C-alpha positions in Angstrom: 0.0 0.0 0.0 1.3 3.5 -0.9 2.1 5.6 2.2 0.8 9.2 2.0 3.5 10.6 4.3 7.1 9.7 3.6 8.8 11.4 6.5 8.2 12.7 10.0 9.2 16.2 9.0 6.6 16.3 6.2 4.0 14.8 8.5 4.7 17.6 11.0 4.3 20.3 8.3 0.9 18.8 7.3 -0.2 18.7 11.0 0.6 22.4 11.3 -1.5 23.2 8.2 -4.4 21.0 9.2 -6.3 23.8 11.0 -6.4 25.7 7.7 -7.0 22.8 5.4 -9.5 20.8 7.3 -12.5 22.6 5.8 -11.5 21.8 2.3 -9.6 18.5 2.4 -9.9 15.3 4.6 -6.9 14.2 6.7 -5.7 10.7 6.3 -2.9 10.7 8.8 -3.0 8.0 11.5 -2.6 9.5 15.0 -1.7 6.2 16.6 0.5 3.3 15.7 -1.3 1.1 13.2 -2.0 -2.5 14.2 -3.3 -3.4 10.7 -6.2 -5.2 12.4 -10.0 -4.7 12.6 -12.2 -6.1 15.3 -15.9 -7.1 14.9 -18.1 -7.5 17.9 -19.9 -10.8 18.2 -20.4 -10.8 22.0 -23.6 -8.8 22.2 -26.0 -11.2 20.3 -25.2 -9.9 16.7 -26.1 -13.5 15.7 -29.6 -14.2 17.1 -33.0 -14.7 15.6 -32.8 -13.7 12.0 -29.6 -11.7 12.5 -26.2 -13.1 11.5 -23.9 -10.1 11.3 -20.6 -12.1 11.8 -17.4 -12.3 9.8 -18.2 -16.0 9.1 -21.9 -15.4 8.3 -23.8 -12.5 6.8 -20.8 -10.1 7.0 -18.2 -12.5 5.6 -18.0 -10.7 2.3 -17.6 -7.4 4.2 -14.8 -8.9 6.2 -13.1 -10.1 3.0 -13.2 -6.5 1.6 -11.4 -5.4 4.7 -8.8 -8.2 4.3 -8.3 -7.1 0.7 -7.4 -3.7 2.1 -4.5 -5.4 3.9 -6.0 -5.8 7.4 -6.4 -8.8 9.7 -10.0 -9.3 10.7 -10.9 -10.7 14.1 -14.1 -11.0 16.2 -14.8 -10.9 19.9 -17.0 -13.8 21.0 -16.2 -14.7 24.6 -15.0 -11.5 26.3 -16.3 -8.1 27.2 -15.1 -4.9 25.5 -12.2 -3.1 27.2 -9.7 -0.5 26.3 -6.8 -3.0 26.6 -8.6 -5.1 24.0 -9.6 -2.3 21.6 -6.1 -0.7 21.5 -4.9 -3.8 19.7 -7.1 -2.8 16.7 -7.3 0.1 14.4 -11.1 -0.1 14.1 -14.1 -1.6 15.9 -17.2 -2.6 14.0 -20.5 -3.2 15.9 -23.3 -4.5 13.6 -26.8 -4.4 15.2 -26.2 -5.7 18.7 -29.1 -7.1 20.7 -27.5 -7.2 24.1 -26.8 -3.9 25.9 -23.2 -3.0 26.6 -22.3 -2.6 30.2 -21.4 0.9 31.5 -17.7 -0.1 31.6 -17.9 -1.3 28.0 -19.5 1.9 26.9 -16.8 3.9 28.7 -14.1 1.8 27.0 -15.6 2.4 23.5 -15.8 6.2 24.1 -12.2 6.3 25.5 -11.0 4.2 22.6 -12.5 6.6 20.0 -11.2 9.7 21.7 -7.7 8.2 21.8 -7.7 7.7 18.0 -9.6 4.6 17.3 -12.1 4.1 14.5 -15.7 2.9 15.2 -18.5 1.8 12.8 -22.0 1.6 14.3 -24.5 -0.3 12.1 -28.1 -0.2 13.4 -31.5 -1.4 12.2 -35.1 -0.1 12.5 -36.7 0.5 15.9 -38.2 -2.6 17.3 -35.6 -5.1 15.9 -35.3 -6.6 19.4 -34.5 -10.1 18.4 -34.2 -11.5 22.0 -37.2 -9.5 23.3 -35.3 -8.0 26.3 -36.5 -4.5 25.5 -33.2 -3.4 24.0 -32.9 -3.0 20.2 -29.8 -1.7 18.4 -31.2 1.8 18.3 -31.6 2.0 22.1 -28.3 0.2 22.7 -26.3 2.6 20.6 -28.1 5.7 22.0 -26.7 4.7 25.4 -23.3 6.0 24.3 -23.5 7.4 20.7 -24.4 10.9 21.9 -20.8 11.2 23.0 -20.0 11.3 19.3 -22.7 13.9 18.5 -25.1 11.3 17.0 -28.4 9.7 18.0 -30.2 7.0 16.2 -33.8 7.9 15.5 -36.5 5.8 17.2 -38.4 5.0 14.0 -38.7 2.5 11.2 -38.2 4.0 7.8 -39.7 2.1 4.8 -37.8 0.2 2.2 -36.3 2.6 -0.3 -34.4 1.1 -3.2 -32.6 3.1 -4.3 -32.5 5.9 -1.7 -33.8 9.0 -3.3 -32.5 11.6 -0.9 -29.4 13.8 -1.1 -25.9 12.3 -1.6 -23.1 14.6 -0.4 -20.2 14.5 -2.9 -17.1 13.6 -0.8 -14.8 10.7 0.1 -17.6 9.0 2.0 -19.6 8.7 -1.2 -16.6 8.0 -3.5 -17.9 6.0 -6.5 -21.3 5.5 -4.7 -24.2 6.3 -7.0 -26.9 4.0 -5.6 -27.6 2.8 -2.1 -30.7 1.3 -0.5 -32.5 0.4 2.7 -34.7 -2.6 3.4 -36.2 -0.8 6.4 -33.9 0.9 9.0 -33.6 4.2 10.8 -31.9 7.5 10.4 -29.3 9.4 12.5 -29.9 12.7 14.3 -26.8 15.0 14.1 -26.3 16.7 17.4 -23.3 18.9 16.8 -21.1 20.4 14.1 -18.7 17.4 14.2 -21.4 15.0 13.1 -22.2 15.2 9.4 -24.7 13.4 7.2 -23.6 12.0 3.8 -26.5 10.0 2.5 -30.1 11.0 3.3 -33.4 9.2 2.8 -36.1 10.9 0.8 -38.5 13.4 2.3 -41.3 10.9 1.4 -39.7 8.5 3.8 -39.4 11.0 6.6 -36.0 12.4 5.6 -32.9 12.3 7.7 -29.3 11.1 7.5 -29.0 7.4 6.7 -25.2 7.4 6.7 -23.3 9.8 8.9 -19.8 10.3 10.4 -18.3 12.2 13.3 -14.8 13.3 14.4 -14.3 12.9 18.2 -10.9 14.2 19.5 -8.4 11.9 17.7 -10.8 9.3 16.6 -13.6 8.9 14.0 -17.0 7.3 14.0 -19.2 6.2 11.1 -22.9 5.3 11.5 -25.4 3.5 9.3 -29.1 3.2 9.7 -29.6 -0.4 8.4 -27.6 -3.6 8.6 -29.0 -5.2 5.3 -26.8 -3.3 2.8 -23.7 -5.0 4.2 -25.3 -8.4 4.5 -24.1 -10.9 1.8 -27.1 -13.3 2.3 -25.2 -16.1 3.9 -25.5 -17.5 7.4 -23.1 -19.5 9.5 -25.8 -21.0 11.7 -28.6 -21.7 9.3 -30.0 -18.2 9.4 -32.9 -17.7 6.9 -34.5 -14.7 5.2 -31.2 -12.8 5.0 -30.9 -10.1 2.4 -27.9 -10.0 0.0 -27.5 -6.3 -0.2 -23.7 -6.4 -0.4 -23.6 -8.0 -3.8 -26.6 -6.3 -5.4 -25.4 -5.0 -8.8 -28.0 -2.2 -8.7 -26.3 -0.6 -5.6 -22.8 0.3 -4.5 -22.9 -1.1 -1.0 -19.6 -2.8 -1.3 -17.9 0.5 -2.2 -19.8 2.3 0.6 -18.4 -0.3 3.1 -14.9 0.3 1.9 -15.4 4.1 2.1 -16.7 3.8 5.6 -13.7 1.7 6.7 -11.3 4.1 5.0 -12.8 7.0 6.9 -12.5 5.5 10.3 -9.0 4.1 9.4 -8.0 7.5 8.2 -7.2 6.3 4.7 -7.9 7.5 1.2 -10.6 5.3 -0.5 -8.9 6.0 -3.9 -5.9 3.9 -2.6 -8.2 0.9 -2.0 -10.1 0.3 -5.2 -12.4 -2.6 -5.6 -10.1 -4.4 -7.9 -12.6 -6.0 -10.3 -16.0 -4.6 -11.1 -18.5 -5.9 -13.7 -21.8 -5.0 -15.2 -24.3 -6.3 -17.8 -24.8 -4.1 -20.8 -28.3 -2.6 -20.7 -28.9 -3.3 -17.0 -32.0 -5.5 -16.8 -31.8 -8.9 -18.3 -34.9 -10.1 -20.2 -35.6 -13.0 -22.6 -38.7 -14.7 -24.0 -39.4 -18.3 -23.1 -37.6 -20.5 -25.6 -35.5 -17.6 -27.0 -31.7 -18.0 -27.3 -29.8 -14.8 -26.3 -26.4 -13.6 -25.3 -26.0 -11.2 -22.5 -22.9 -9.0 -22.8 -20.9 -8.8 -19.5 -18.1 -6.2 -19.1 -15.4 -6.7 -16.5 -13.0 -3.9 -15.6 -9.7 -4.1 -13.7 -9.5 -1.1 -11.4 -6.2 -2.1 -9.8 -2.7 -1.1 -10.8 -1.6 -4.7 -11.7 -2.7 -7.2 -14.3 -5.1 -9.9 -13.2 -5.1 -13.3 -14.8 -6.5 -16.8 -14.6 -10.1 -15.5 -14.2 -13.1 -17.8 -14.0 -16.7 -16.5 -14.2 -19.3 -18.9 -12.8 -23.1 -18.3 -13.3 -25.6 -19.6 -10.8 -29.4 -19.6 -10.5 -30.6 -18.3 -7.1 -27.8 -19.7 -5.0 -24.1 -19.0 -5.5 -21.3 -21.6 -5.1 -23.7 -24.5 -5.3 -22.8 -26.9 -8.1 -26.5 -27.9 -8.5 -27.4 -24.4 -9.4 -24.4 -23.5 -11.7 -25.4 -23.4 -15.3 -22.5 -21.9 -17.1 -18.8 -21.0 -16.7 -16.5 -18.7 -18.8 -12.7 -18.4 -18.7 -10.8 -15.1 -19.2 -7.0 -15.3 -19.5 -6.1 -11.8 -18.4 -7.3 -8.3 -17.8 -4.6 -5.6 -18.0 -4.4 -3.0 -15.3 -7.0 -0.3 -16.0 -8.5 -2.2 -18.9 -11.9 -3.8 -19.6 -12.9 -7.1 -21.2 -16.3 -8.1 -22.5 -17.6 -11.7 -22.6 -21.1 -12.9 -23.6 -23.2 -15.2 -21.5 -25.3 -17.6 -23.7 -28.7 -18.1 -22.3 -32.0 -19.9 -23.0 -34.9 -21.1 -20.8 -38.1 -22.7 -22.1 -40.4 -21.8 -19.2 -41.4 -18.3 -18.1 -40.0 -17.4 -14.8 -37.9 -14.9 -12.9 -34.8 -15.9 -11.0 -31.7 -14.3 -9.4 -28.6 -14.6 -11.5 -25.4 -14.8 -9.4 -22.2 -13.9 -11.2 -19.1 -15.1 -9.3 -15.7 -13.9 -10.5 -12.7 -15.8 -9.2 -9.2 -14.4 -9.9 -6.4 -17.0 -9.8 -3.6 -14.5 -9.7 -5.1 -12.4 -6.9 -7.8 -13.9 -4.7 -8.4 -10.5 -3.0 -9.9 -9.4 -6.4 -12.7 -12.1 -6.2 -16.1 -10.6 -6.4 -19.8 -11.7 -6.5 -22.7 -9.8 -7.9 -26.3 -10.6 -8.5 -29.3 -9.3 -10.5 -32.5 -10.8 -11.9 -33.4 -12.4 -15.2 -37.0 -12.2 -16.4 -38.0 -15.0 -18.9 -41.3 -14.0 -20.4 -43.9 -13.1 -17.9 -43.7 -15.2 -14.7 -46.7 -17.1 -13.4 -48.7 -15.5 -10.6 -50.0 -18.1 -8.1 -52.6 -16.7 -5.6 -53.5 -18.5 -2.4 -56.8 -17.4 -0.9 -56.7 -16.7 2.9 -59.6 -14.2 3.3 -62.0 -17.1 4.0 -60.1 -18.3 7.0 -58.9 -21.2 4.9 -57.4 -24.5 6.1 -53.6 -25.0 6.2 -52.7 -21.6 4.7 -50.6 -20.7 7.8 -48.4 -23.7 7.2 -47.0 -23.1 3.8 -43.6 -21.5 4.4 -41.8 -24.1 2.3 -44.2 -23.5 -0.5 -43.3 -19.8 -0.6 -39.6 -20.8 -0.8 -40.3 -23.3 -3.5 -42.0 -20.7 -5.7 -39.1 -18.3 -5.2 -36.8 -21.1 -6.3 -38.9 -21.9 -9.3 -39.2 -18.3 -10.4 -43.0 -18.1 -9.9 -44.7 -15.1 -8.3 -46.6 -16.0 -5.2 -49.1 -14.2 -3.0 -51.2 -15.2 0.0 -54.0 -12.8 -0.1 -56.6 -11.5 2.5 -58.3 -9.5 -0.3 -61.7 -10.4 -1.7 -61.9 -12.6 -4.8 -62.9 -9.8 -7.2 -62.1 -9.0 -10.8 -59.5 -6.4 -9.8 -57.6 -8.6 -7.4 -57.6 -11.5 -9.8 -56.7 -9.4 -12.9 -53.1 -10.5 -13.0 -53.4 -13.9 -11.4 -52.7 -17.1 -13.4 -53.8 -19.7 -10.8 -56.0 -19.3 -7.8 -55.7 -21.9 -5.0 -58.6 -22.1 -2.4 -58.3 -24.6 0.5 -61.4 -25.5 2.6 -62.8 -22.2 4.0 -63.8 -22.1 7.7 -67.4 -22.8 8.5 -69.4 -19.6 7.9 -66.9 -18.2 5.4 -68.5 -19.4 2.1 -67.3 -17.2 -0.8 -69.9 -14.6 -1.7 -72.0 -14.7 -4.9 -70.0 -11.8 -6.4 -66.7 -13.7 -5.6 -68.1 -16.8 -7.5 -68.8 -14.5 -10.5 -65.2 -13.2 -10.4 -63.9 -16.8 -10.3 -66.0 -17.6 -13.3 -64.6 -14.6 -15.1 -61.1 -15.8 -14.1 -61.8 -19.3 -15.6 -63.3 -17.9 -18.8 -60.0 -16.3 -19.5 -58.4 -19.7 -19.6 -56.8 -19.4 -16.2 -56.4 -22.1 -13.6 -58.2 -22.9 -10.3 -57.1 -25.3 -7.6 -59.6 -26.3 -4.9 -58.2 -28.3 -1.9 -60.4 -30.1 0.6 -59.6 -31.0 4.2 -59.3 -34.6 5.5 -60.5 -36.2 8.7 -57.5 -35.1 10.7 -58.2 -31.4 10.2 -60.9 -29.7 12.4 -60.6 -26.2 10.8 -62.0 -26.0 7.2 -65.5 -27.0 5.9 -65.6 -29.0 2.7 -69.3 -28.1 2.3 -68.1 -24.6 1.5 -66.0 -26.0 -1.3 -69.0 -28.1 -2.6 -71.2 -25.0 -2.6 -68.5 -23.2 -4.6 -68.3 -26.0 -7.1 -72.0 -25.9 -7.5 -71.9 -22.2 -8.0 -69.3 -22.5 -10.7 -71.2 -25.3 -12.4 -68.5 -27.9 -11.9 -70.1 -31.3 -11.6 -68.0 -32.6 -8.7 -67.9 -32.7 -4.9 -65.6 -33.7 -2.0 -66.7 -36.6 0.1 -65.3 -38.7 2.9 -62.7 -41.2 1.7 -64.1 -44.7 2.0 -60.7 -46.2 2.7 -59.3 -43.8 5.2 -60.4 -42.7 8.7 -57.4 -41.1 10.5 -53.7 -41.5 11.2 -53.3 -38.9 13.9 -52.4 -36.0 11.6 -49.2 -37.5 10.1 -48.1 -37.1 6.5 -49.9 -39.5 4.1 -48.3 -41.0 0.9 -50.1 -40.8 -2.4 -49.5 -42.4 -5.8 -49.3 -40.4 -9.0 -51.3 -42.1 -11.7 -50.2 -42.3 -15.3 -51.4 -39.0 -16.8 -50.5 -36.7 -19.7 -49.8 -33.7 -17.5 -47.1 -34.6 -14.9 -44.4 -37.2 -14.9 -41.8 -37.3 -12.1 -38.3 -38.6 -12.7 -37.3 -41.1 -10.1 -40.5 -41.3 -8.1 -44.3 -41.8 -8.4 -45.3 -40.9 -4.8 -45.9 -37.6 -3.0 -46.7 -36.6 0.5 -49.8 -34.8 1.8 -52.3 -34.3 4.6 -55.1 -36.8 5.3 -57.5 -37.2 2.4 -61.1 -36.7 1.3 -62.1 -38.2 -2.0 -63.3 -36.5 -5.2 -66.6 -37.6 -6.7 -67.3 -36.6 -10.3 -70.7 -36.6 -12.1 -69.4 -38.2 -15.3 -72.6 -37.7 -17.3 -72.7 -33.9 -16.6 -69.0 -33.6 -17.2 -69.3 -35.4 -20.6 -72.2 -33.1 -21.6 -70.1 -30.0 -21.0 -67.3 -31.3 -23.2 -64.7 -31.3 -20.4 -62.3 -34.2 -19.7 -61.3 -35.5 -16.3 -57.9 -37.0 -15.4 -57.3 -38.8 -12.1 -53.9 -37.5 -10.8 -53.5 -39.0 -7.3 -54.8 -41.9 -5.2 -53.9 -43.7 -2.0 -51.4 -46.5 -2.8 -53.2 -49.5 -4.4 -56.6 -47.6 -4.4 -58.7 -46.6 -7.3 -60.6 -43.9 -5.4 -59.6 -40.4 -6.8 -58.0 -38.1 -4.3 -56.7 -35.6 -6.9 -58.1 -34.9 -10.4 -57.6 -32.3 -13.2 -60.7 -31.3 -15.1 -59.7 -29.8 -18.5 -62.3 -27.4 -19.8 -60.1 -26.0 -22.6 -62.3 -27.8 -25.3 -65.6 -27.5 -23.4 -68.6 -25.4 -24.2 -67.9 -23.4 -21.0 -64.6 -22.0 -22.2 -62.9 -22.5 -18.8 -59.3 -23.2 -18.2 -58.1 -26.2 -16.1 -59.5 -26.9 -12.6 -57.6 -29.1 -10.2 -59.5 -30.7 -7.3 -57.5 -32.3 -4.5 -58.9 -34.1 -1.5 -55.6 -33.8 0.3 -53.5 -30.7 0.9 -50.0 -31.4 -0.4 -48.7 -27.8 -0.2 -48.1 -27.8 3.6 -44.8 -27.7 5.3 -45.4 -31.3 6.6 -45.9 -32.5 3.0 -42.6 -30.9 2.0 -40.7 -32.5 4.9 -38.2 -29.6 4.6 -37.0 -30.7 1.2 -37.3 -28.5 -1.9 -36.0 -31.4 -4.0 -38.7 -33.8 -3.0 -41.2 -35.3 -5.5 -43.9 -33.4 -3.6 -42.3 -30.1 -4.5 -41.7 -31.2 -8.2 -45.4 -32.2 -8.4 -46.6 -28.9 -7.0 -44.4 -26.7 -9.2 -45.4 -28.6 -12.3 -49.0 -28.5 -11.3 -48.8 -24.7 -11.1 -47.4 -24.6 -14.7 -50.1 -27.1 -15.9 -52.9 -24.9 -14.6 -51.4 -21.7 -16.0 -52.8 -20.2 -19.2 -50.8 -19.8 -22.3 -51.5 -16.1 -22.2 -49.8 -14.7 -19.1 -52.3 -13.0 -16.7 -49.6 -10.7 -15.3 -49.2 -9.2 -18.8 -52.9 -8.4 -19.1 -54.7 -5.1 -18.4 -56.7 -4.4 -15.3 -60.5 -4.4 -15.5 -62.3 -1.2 -16.6 -62.9 1.2 -13.8 -59.6 0.4 -12.1 -56.9 0.7 -14.7 -57.6 0.1 -18.4 -55.2 -0.2 -21.3 -51.4 -0.8 -21.1 -50.6 2.4 -19.2 -50.4 3.8 -15.7 -52.1 7.0 -14.7 -51.3 8.8 -11.5 -49.2 11.6 -9.9 -45.6 11.9 -10.9 -43.9 11.8 -7.5 -40.2 11.3 -8.0 -37.5 10.3 -10.5 -34.1 8.8 -9.8 -31.6 6.7 -11.8 -33.9 6.0 -14.8 -37.0 5.1 -12.7 -40.1 7.2 -12.6 -42.3 6.9 -9.4 -46.0 7.4 -10.0 -48.6 7.3 -7.2 -51.8 5.6 -8.5 -54.7 5.6 -6.0 -52.2 5.8 -3.1 -50.1 2.9 -4.4 -46.5 3.7 -5.5 -45.5 2.2 -8.9 -42.1 2.2 -10.5 -41.7 2.6 -14.2 -38.3 2.3 -15.9 -37.7 4.9 -18.5 -35.5 4.5 -21.6 -34.7 8.1 -22.6 -31.1 8.3 -23.8 -30.5 11.4 -21.7 -27.9 12.1 -19.1 -29.2 11.9 -15.5 -28.9 15.7 -15.2 -31.0 16.3 -18.3 -33.5 13.6 -17.2 -34.0 15.4 -13.9 -34.7 18.6 -15.9 -37.3 16.8 -17.9 -38.9 15.3 -14.8 -39.2 18.8 -13.2 -41.7 19.7 -16.0 -44.1 16.9 -14.9 -43.4 16.6 -11.1 -46.6 16.8 -9.0 -48.9 16.6 -12.1 -51.3 14.0 -13.3 -49.7 11.9 -16.0 -50.5 9.0 -18.2 -47.6 6.7 -18.9 -48.0 4.5 -22.0 -46.2 1.2 -21.5 -44.5 -0.8 -24.2 -46.5 -3.6 -25.9 -43.9 -6.0 -24.7 -45.0 -5.9 -21.1 -42.3 -8.3 -20.0 -40.2 -5.2 -20.2 -42.4 -2.5 -18.7 -40.7 0.6 -20.0 -41.6 3.7 -22.0 -39.4 5.2 -24.8 -38.8 8.7 -23.4 -40.3 11.5 -21.3 -42.0 12.6 -24.5 -44.2 9.5 -24.3 -45.7 10.8 -21.0 -49.0 12.6 -21.4 -49.3 15.3 -18.8 -52.8 16.5 -17.8 -51.9 19.6 -15.8 -51.8 20.2 -12.0 -53.2 17.5 -9.8 -54.0 19.8 -7.0 -51.9 17.7 -4.6 
């Protein structure tokens, strides 16, 4: 690493001039002897509940970035914080603690900073009290942070991606254009030494999201959310972590480096992220079955050549051989140069998934980098689970949600009524047995008919004898209202098994074939009874899908109305619920999951519902109408009936000129005409926006 001060004499001269220069240039001199080590706290429950902010878990990539700067990274696990401990380190990082520091520990931290140490405080939103002891990170930090001229606000700001407030242009925001929050807090600045650098938007309450303070000889950085530095991994099986660190749409990795440079009194320009990459055109879209090549540009920002480069591409999960689908080799990237490669791509089914791009550099492993963005293939399926009717089992489908995410299918469990508006963009509706007294209303049955007449799918799922919640008679009344000649009855060959999972055989059928297995798991069954004469008269066809082993009594059937005189889509009737967590047995590779995912695709219409227009009276035509609220980084934010919508604009303008164009429509009622290819919901320019004058808001 290049030293900024070559001699003690020169250093003394700089120190004398510091009082004059401090207002126009940052100081990078180190006032204490460097230890070249950074300490992370892991003694105050930074890894509890859903948190995992450790150097071997969710903050492992952050720790690797610090190591790439030339520092050793340690963590404290089994000892309290003391001055004697902290003085062995150049900086101390505390990420969302959930256990209050003792008064002695707080005093040690304050003394350490005043003596020249660096401190990074990373909070979360108010109420993120993961051990329920009354102390969240906001309250814990506020016990001592006011010594540094900062106080964390006792609030919960909404998700803002990207943050649309002010970005100060200085070393703290060096090469940082985009930053986000998944829900955090802001920092109140209490004196002139505390300064804000990134601010959330006024619509989100305003306030400093990223701030710093100089305290005697030391420095403090503060962040209002822990998610931007989370790499999505957990060292203890943590779930629902957010990979903000490697999100290609944001510069959180650079922000982390800048924060560390500040508290370490270094120049961020001396610690470049050695390799960066981006996909030409930003968003990656393809049609189902279409062969494409996505251009990927890699740049070497270091002062040395980098060679022996491997680029691996993964679906949804990085570094898992089961999810890797391509790999590209690059021999060498010269210092300061760029190289472009092309990723060949083709998928036959419509979906959306997370593309992880993992760059490994054989000549310099500190240049390794991971980034992710999304790929949209056609218009993904929308699967809608009804829960407004107090339905059976719908609170036990966590694995189903994960399965749909893995499959690239949109999923929602809705408490909204079954009306035309709520079903406008839904491909498949799933309704399990409603609770007694919660029969769908007549107008809801009409909306379900309208849904089926568009060729879309419906799945009705009965309860078995081991469930005391739902009422199958509600489903039978619904079937009668829809004119479907079927009903759920007690299974003649099954009484009870105490609520354990039940095995079902998949029959030979033209819809679903599973490789390596013909059985799935489910809850206890009812049977499906079909009026074959009425079904034949309608022109529909029925296919038995599942039975108990060795039985001929149907438990699951598909009724195909595509060639009937009703014009419906496909209807699946299941006497057993096989979407539950018990049915999955915690295994997303199980035959049960494969059956469920393929069933969702079988029931989906050829014409994607998500690409359709909303019904008249709500939102008609392929456009969005509302108040132009904000614009940032190519995205226009329109408020339509109180709901915020994001529309990506392709305008060919610089960001500065785009903001000038946006100023002409801000606060006014606008109509934004979308492209016919709704898998890429963009408009061509600001000129395509029809402005209707002042909104009065």
